[in-house]
C-alpha positions as CSV (number, residue, x, y, z in Angstrom):
1,M,-1.9,-14.2,3.3
2,R,-3.8,-11.8,1.1
3,I,-2.4,-10.9,-2.4
4,I,-2.8,-7.2,-3.0
5,P,-1.7,-5.9,-6.5
6,A,-0.9,-2.3,-6.6
7,I,-2.0,0.4,-9.1
8,D,-0.1,3.7,-8.8
9,I,-1.8,6.6,-10.6
10,I,-0.2,9.7,-12.2
11,E,-2.4,11.8,-14.5
12,G,-4.9,9.0,-14.7
13,K,-2.4,6.3,-15.9
14,C,-0.9,3.2,-14.2
15,V,2.7,3.9,-13.5
16,R,5.6,2.5,-11.4
17,L,8.4,4.5,-9.8
18,S,11.8,3.2,-8.5
19,K,12.5,4.0,-4.9
20,G,9.6,6.6,-5.0
21,D,11.5,8.8,-7.4
22,Y,9.0,10.6,-9.7
23,D,11.7,11.1,-12.3
24,T,11.8,7.3,-12.8
25,K,8.2,7.2,-13.8
26,K,7.3,4.4,-16.3
27,V,3.8,4.3,-17.7
28,Y,2.5,0.7,-18.0
29,N,-1.2,1.2,-18.9
30,E,-3.3,4.2,-19.7
31,N,-6.4,2.5,-18.4
32,P,-6.4,1.6,-14.6
33,L,-9.8,0.0,-14.9
34,E,-8.6,-2.4,-17.5
35,V,-5.7,-3.5,-15.2
36,A,-8.1,-3.8,-12.2
37,K,-10.5,-6.0,-14.2
38,A,-7.6,-8.3,-15.2
39,Y,-6.8,-8.8,-11.5
40,E,-10.4,-9.6,-10.7
41,D,-10.6,-12.0,-13.6
42,H,-7.8,-14.0,-12.0
43,G,-9.6,-14.4,-8.7
44,I,-7.8,-11.5,-6.9
45,E,-10.1,-9.8,-4.4
46,Y,-7.9,-6.9,-3.2
47,L,-6.3,-3.8,-4.7
48,H,-3.9,-1.2,-3.3
49,L,-4.6,2.0,-5.2
50,V,-2.1,4.9,-4.8
51,D,-2.8,8.4,-5.8
52,L,0.7,9.6,-6.6
53,D,-0.6,13.0,-7.8
54,G,-2.3,13.3,-4.4
55,A,0.8,12.3,-2.5
56,K,2.6,15.2,-4.2
57,S,-0.1,17.8,-3.9
58,K,-1.1,16.8,-0.4
59,H,-4.8,16.3,-1.1
60,I,-6.9,13.7,-2.9
61,V,-6.7,14.0,-6.7
62,N,-7.6,10.8,-8.5
63,H,-10.8,9.9,-6.7
64,R,-12.7,9.5,-10.0
65,I,-10.5,6.5,-10.8
66,L,-11.2,5.0,-7.4
67,E,-14.9,5.6,-8.0
68,Q,-14.7,3.9,-11.5
69,I,-12.8,0.8,-10.2
70,A,-15.1,0.5,-7.2
71,A,-18.2,0.7,-9.3
72,K,-17.1,-1.6,-12.1
73,T,-15.3,-4.4,-10.1
74,S,-15.9,-6.1,-6.8
75,L,-12.3,-5.5,-5.6
76,K,-11.8,-4.4,-2.0
77,I,-9.7,-1.3,-2.4
78,D,-7.3,0.2,0.0
79,F,-6.6,3.8,-1.1
80,G,-3.7,6.0,-0.2
81,G,-1.8,9.1,-1.4
82,G,-2.3,12.6,-0.2
83,L,-5.1,12.0,2.4
84,K,-4.6,14.9,4.7
85,S,-8.0,16.1,5.8
86,D,-11.4,14.8,7.1
87,E,-12.8,15.9,3.7
88,D,-10.2,13.8,1.8
89,L,-11.2,10.8,3.8
90,R,-14.9,11.4,3.3
91,I,-14.3,11.6,-0.5
92,A,-12.2,8.4,-0.5
93,F,-14.8,6.4,1.4
94,E,-17.7,7.9,-0.6
95,S,-15.8,7.0,-3.8
96,G,-15.7,3.4,-2.8
97,A,-12.5,2.8,-0.8
98,N,-12.8,-0.2,1.6
99,Q,-9.8,1.0,3.6
100,I,-7.5,4.0,3.5
101,T,-3.8,4.2,4.2
102,G,-2.4,7.2,6.0
103,G,1.4,7.7,6.0
104,S,2.6,11.3,6.1
105,I,-0.5,12.4,8.1
106,A,0.4,9.9,10.8
107,V,3.8,11.6,11.2
108,K,2.8,15.2,10.7
109,D,-0.6,15.4,12.3
110,R,-1.0,12.6,14.8
111,S,-4.2,13.9,16.4
112,T,-6.0,13.9,13.0
113,F,-4.9,10.3,12.3
114,V,-5.9,9.1,15.8
115,N,-9.2,10.8,15.3
116,W,-9.7,8.8,12.0
117,L,-8.9,5.6,13.9
118,Q,-11.5,6.4,16.5
119,K,-14.1,7.5,14.0
120,Y,-13.8,4.7,11.4
121,G,-12.2,1.9,13.4
122,A,-9.0,-0.1,13.0
123,D,-10.4,-2.2,10.1
124,K,-10.8,0.8,7.9
125,I,-7.5,2.8,8.7
126,I,-4.1,1.4,7.7
127,L,-0.9,2.9,9.0
128,G,1.5,3.5,6.2
129,A,5.0,2.9,7.6
130,D,7.3,3.5,4.7
131,A,11.0,3.7,5.7
132,M,14.4,4.5,4.3
133,D,17.2,3.2,6.6
134,E,14.5,2.5,9.2
135,K,13.4,6.2,9.4
136,I,9.9,6.9,8.3
137,A,9.6,8.8,5.0
138,V,6.8,11.2,4.2
139,S,5.3,13.4,1.4
140,G,5.4,10.8,-1.3
141,W,8.8,9.7,0.1
142,Q,10.3,13.1,-0.8
143,E,11.2,13.7,2.9
144,E,12.7,11.7,5.7
145,S,11.4,12.2,9.2
146,K,13.2,11.6,12.5
147,E,10.7,8.8,13.4
148,E,12.2,5.4,13.9
149,L,10.2,2.7,12.1
150,I,9.5,0.1,14.9
151,P,8.8,2.6,17.7
152,F,6.6,4.5,15.3
153,I,4.5,1.3,14.6
154,Q,4.4,0.4,18.3
155,S,3.2,3.9,19.3
156,Y,0.3,3.6,16.9
157,Q,-0.5,0.1,18.1
158,K,-1.2,1.7,21.5
159,E,-3.7,4.0,19.7
160,G,-5.4,0.9,18.3
161,V,-3.8,0.4,14.9
162,S,-3.8,-3.2,13.7
163,Y,-3.1,-3.0,9.9
164,V,0.4,-1.7,8.9
165,I,1.8,-1.5,5.4
166,C,5.6,-1.4,5.5
167,T,7.6,-0.5,2.5
168,D,11.4,-0.5,2.5
169,I,11.9,2.3,0.0
170,S,15.4,1.1,-0.9
171,K,13.7,-2.0,-2.3
172,D,10.7,-0.5,-3.9
173,G,10.4,-1.0,-7.7
174,M,13.9,-2.5,-7.8
175,L,12.8,-6.2,-8.3
176,Q,15.6,-7.4,-5.9
177,G,13.4,-9.1,-3.3
178,P,11.7,-7.8,-0.2
179,S,13.2,-6.9,3.2
180,F,12.6,-10.3,4.9
181,E,14.9,-9.5,7.9
182,L,13.1,-6.2,8.5
183,Y,9.6,-7.8,8.4
184,K,10.8,-10.6,10.7
185,R,11.9,-7.9,13.3
186,I,8.6,-6.0,13.0
187,L,6.6,-9.2,13.4
188,G,8.7,-10.1,16.4
189,E,8.6,-6.7,18.1
190,C,5.1,-5.5,17.3
191,E,2.7,-8.0,18.8
192,E,-0.4,-8.9,16.8
193,V,0.4,-6.5,14.0
194,K,-1.4,-7.3,10.7
195,L,1.7,-6.6,8.6
196,I,1.3,-6.0,4.9
197,A,4.7,-6.4,3.1
198,S,5.4,-4.0,0.3
199,G,8.4,-3.2,-1.9
200,G,10.8,-5.3,-3.9
201,I,8.7,-8.4,-4.5
202,S,10.3,-9.9,-7.6
203,T,9.6,-13.7,-7.8
204,F,6.7,-15.9,-7.0
205,D,8.9,-17.9,-4.5
206,E,9.0,-14.9,-2.2
207,L,5.3,-15.1,-1.5
208,P,5.2,-18.4,0.4
209,K,8.2,-17.2,2.5
210,L,6.3,-14.0,3.4
211,A,3.2,-16.0,4.2
212,K,5.2,-18.4,6.4
213,M,6.8,-15.5,8.3
214,G,3.3,-14.3,9.3
215,C,2.7,-11.4,6.9
216,E,-1.1,-10.7,6.7
217,G,-0.8,-9.5,3.1
218,T,1.7,-8.6,0.4
219,I,1.5,-5.8,-2.1
220,I,2.9,-6.6,-5.6
221,G,3.5,-3.9,-8.2
222,K,6.3,-3.9,-10.8
223,A,6.8,-7.7,-10.7
224,I,3.3,-8.1,-12.3
225,Y,3.9,-5.4,-14.9
226,E,7.3,-6.7,-15.8
227,N,6.0,-10.3,-16.1
228,K,8.2,-11.6,-13.3
229,I,5.1,-12.9,-11.6
230,S,2.1,-14.0,-13.7
231,L,-1.5,-13.4,-12.9
232,K,-2.0,-17.2,-13.4
233,Q,0.6,-17.9,-10.6
234,L,-1.2,-15.4,-8.3
235,E,-4.5,-17.1,-9.1
236,G,-3.1,-20.4,-8.1
237,F,-1.7,-18.9,-4.8
238,V,-5.1,-17.4,-4.0
239,L,-6.9,-20.7,-4.7
240,E,-4.5,-22.7,-2.5
241,H,-4.6,-20.3,0.5
């Protein structure tokens, strides 16, 4: 299972929110590159970089930070937040993204998202399936859609999606543990999905559980910033797996 630390960006700084609420913003570091380098120094190969300004303004905003991290580390970066147009995607990939995550766009403009899948391939395009009460949420989680989580994933698997990041919004940033039951159901009902668990990771012990269940990766955010999980522990996990 891949370990994928998250860096969420608002106004160029590393922040975390609780349940996606912008009013709960807490700044952890003013220098995202410094944070990314610390991950790399501990043997971590992947990074989930979220442009929260982009998610709110519905177009890419913080691509300079993506460019900087991609140029000065060897981390494989999955970039998301506000990617709505072919131009946004071009900027993201040209700025050094290895993969991109599309969430709101997959709900609101299916044909564009399917087009990206066909153009770039399933290894480059991740489906962001973020849900509150198993309904897909969009626009930086400011809105709930009528899309049911599991049918939504299944419908995109038919279009060729293989990577899916699923965040249970009620867990995100709360440090109360991830949605094990929900992930178990997704893995059971969505055959061959490469599921990346996200939201609520709070202790190191949860990681082997997620790996054993069959999650392809896990995104860890606040637990690292709040020293609930150390980079040393993650380094050990990466070396063992």
